[in-house]
Steps between C-alpha positions, in 0.01 A plus 500: 500500500657842499335739739438760233175603659693615806651784299196714428405806695170329579432134564133426438266204494155568357278201556138490385189356663327187374186290530278806546610551861519844653849635452736517799827691494825536692724795412864507607774760444844583633847357545686368198664254741178316579329534162645186331380281788166681517455428128571131560254492789241674284541247221468201733211645701312573177507127421305440821269800454442555126231759570750731671671802342849579633680818396866527608713805422860564603591861576718505812440444870410866555219476247379175653475655845333817371250304292414273793453785750281691256306180427574526130592130503408192700862437599828688477834324454769641730861382509623676815403531864168671566560819700305641794355789301348253253361285778336809652336564163344156516753279324424133570759256371615139483840367400478254212858422392861618529772617263801733505662794327842425351768729352562459127778577255532501122616158375750664260667715764879475444549468877235231548735214588665710770162599643376139503819388673513772766133596527401834644442610857215698648737795535574490126128485419449801728769691309313432176139560606510736798810721490428673170862507387682360199628146557735323257533133428859535615374598845257207504753241385815639662677547167619785280188571296326832441172387339208637701223281641160591351244469779132436430209510746121483489315821415163372629391437860617141514530230763825384343654844532374545856642160602834571333515842667415346836786251460730800447358677806304756298158571344413480131340836436746707702834327465555273198720653229536409134310522172134423560327234289136396520413146603685176566518404130620850408779495756624160381496626141697815591780291653504271195556799271790660691819294535602701806152490652383365835148476639277286719208273424264260664622144445227412250612781266871412519468128422338298223222287653559214253880472515535635858807689375546880498321669212700566188700821528518526880673323787446519874761674716594270789490666842822463700315448826806450722691777317820298460554603138390174339185299443535194721319174415229570759435840335492361145134420427417722201564266208137390480163607638444187708829540685429867569145433620632228732747752647218753548281238669782392733593858591845486338398791276432813710153632581456771387541488203318165528135581569145377538238582236144597591145528375340814646142629520313785670386312807443126508341395169121502526442349157482120548642450150819684598518325838470156339773587249733601784424178689589301189824699452604419859419129467476316167650793311829460685593202282561744213739726693827315435398419142464874436846571643399622848543376857233344720436664834524277811180313588452701819497828306248363252282377785517840670392662173204262476401594854490867396241410238258349750 
């Protein structure tokens, strides 16, 4: 099934109460990265608790954190590390899964084969996203070509952008250059529409969940980790989502931009309905993680998260 519902500005489940019971509700907002899995969890949890309303809206990690700290929602979805300032404001959080940010390129780029063969190094990514100068595809590929690279970035406060910036030794708001585009789906679409475009996306927005292949119109730029000018077999794990997720899990893909994803609230949840949902997410709900295209956290991390709920 095509993940068309991933590509809205808001991902929402509105579930109604039944059997005359008093209505209970969980509201969740935030990171596009976590929203597809949160939707799956919401659907499955509803089957166990038909009286429960669950409202899930994607709007970026910054919105998720702000909504959680202001207690506008039960839980915020955040796809980056939680910082000290947020913790001082009362942010309580548990890691629930893992994914990664990956660089993307238009599938019709005339230099695509050269890029897939050679990959790109961190230094080349820095030239594109942090130096603020014009870069040509000739410079990237080491050939005589004058076509300029069109660089896209996130315009919203996003975990994906913060993780990508951190990989490049920078910060999103201060340092990333390029044309700003709102949201994970928007950034993928911008790259699809520009044959010289490059961007970055969370894995779930770069691959088709049913075929496990890159989405139509984009490809993933391999990272030349050892910087030897070619993508060696041990660096070549981008052809399908399962191979990439295995590389992330095993640490062969760098972290950052691989990252943990979190549910956040203002203080430990006091509502038992929310607490029980989180317990289910960290236990039985984990069986849906891989199915949804994400990566399970190690058992010890899940157990530590459960201990935080006690």
